[in-house]
C-alpha positions as CSV (number, residue, x, y, z in Angstrom):
1,M,24.1,3.5,86.7
2,L,23.2,3.6,90.4
3,K,20.0,5.5,89.6
4,K,19.0,2.8,87.2
5,V,19.5,0.1,89.7
6,A,17.7,2.0,92.4
7,A,14.8,2.7,90.0
8,G,14.7,-1.0,89.1
9,M,14.6,-2.1,92.7
10,L,11.9,0.4,93.6
11,G,9.9,-0.8,90.5
12,L,10.2,-4.4,91.7
13,L,9.1,-3.5,95.2
14,L,6.1,-1.6,93.9
15,A,5.2,-4.5,91.6
16,L,5.4,-7.0,94.5
17,S,3.2,-4.6,96.6
18,S,0.7,-4.4,93.8
19,L,0.7,-8.2,93.5
20,F,0.2,-8.5,97.2
21,F,-3.0,-6.4,97.2
22,A,-4.2,-8.1,94.0
23,V,-4.0,-11.5,95.9
24,I,-5.9,-10.0,98.8
25,I,-8.6,-8.8,96.5
26,G,-8.9,-12.2,94.9
27,Y,-9.0,-13.9,98.2
28,L,-11.7,-11.6,99.5
29,C,-13.8,-11.9,96.4
30,S,-13.6,-15.7,96.4
31,T,-14.5,-16.0,100.1
32,E,-16.9,-13.2,100.7
33,I,-18.5,-12.0,97.4
34,M,-18.7,-15.2,95.3
35,P,-20.9,-17.0,97.8
36,A,-23.3,-14.1,97.8
37,I,-23.4,-14.0,94.0
38,R,-24.0,-17.8,93.9
39,N,-27.1,-17.2,96.0
40,G,-28.3,-14.7,93.4
41,S,-27.6,-11.4,95.2
42,L,-24.8,-8.9,95.7
43,N,-25.8,-8.4,99.3
44,V,-23.0,-9.8,101.5
45,E,-24.3,-10.9,104.9
46,T,-21.1,-12.0,106.6
47,S,-18.8,-10.0,108.8
48,T,-15.0,-10.2,108.4
49,M,-12.3,-8.9,110.8
50,I,-9.7,-7.1,108.6
51,L,-7.2,-4.5,109.9
52,N,-8.6,-4.7,113.4
53,R,-12.0,-3.7,112.2
54,T,-15.1,-5.8,111.6
55,W,-16.4,-5.2,108.1
56,A,-20.1,-6.1,108.3
57,G,-22.2,-6.8,105.2
58,N,-21.7,-4.6,102.2
59,E,-18.9,-2.6,103.8
60,I,-16.5,-5.1,102.3
61,Y,-17.1,-3.4,99.0
62,L,-15.5,-0.2,100.3
63,L,-12.5,-2.2,101.5
64,L,-12.2,-3.9,98.1
65,A,-12.5,-0.6,96.3
66,G,-9.7,0.9,98.4
67,Y,-7.5,-2.1,97.9
68,L,-8.2,-2.0,94.1
69,L,-7.3,1.6,93.9
70,L,-4.1,1.0,95.9
71,A,-3.1,-2.0,93.7
72,V,-3.7,-0.1,90.5
73,A,-1.7,2.9,91.8
74,L,1.2,0.7,92.9
75,G,1.1,-1.1,89.6
76,F,1.3,2.1,87.6
77,G,4.2,3.3,89.8
78,A,6.0,0.0,89.2
79,Y,5.4,0.4,85.4
80,K,6.9,3.9,85.5
81,M,9.9,3.0,87.6
82,L,10.7,-0.1,85.6
83,R,10.4,1.9,82.4
84,K,12.7,4.5,83.8
85,A,15.2,1.9,84.9
86,I,15.2,0.2,81.4
87,A,15.3,3.4,79.4
88,G,17.8,5.0,81.7
């Protein structure tokens, strides 16, 4: 019983972490990438300070790719943990 509760709590933590990174991805896309797309280009010409580093221009795509990979991995881990908690 304790293992099911622990797996459920870990699953919820992983799900919230995945949601956190998904919100960050959405925010960065709406503030950095969508203005460039509205101008008819995928070339981002702004610079953004994230994680004590200035991401200039198209480097933001690397950050978004890393965050997307992290969000998907955390979401998959949450799915597996919650499934394990329910199935027992």
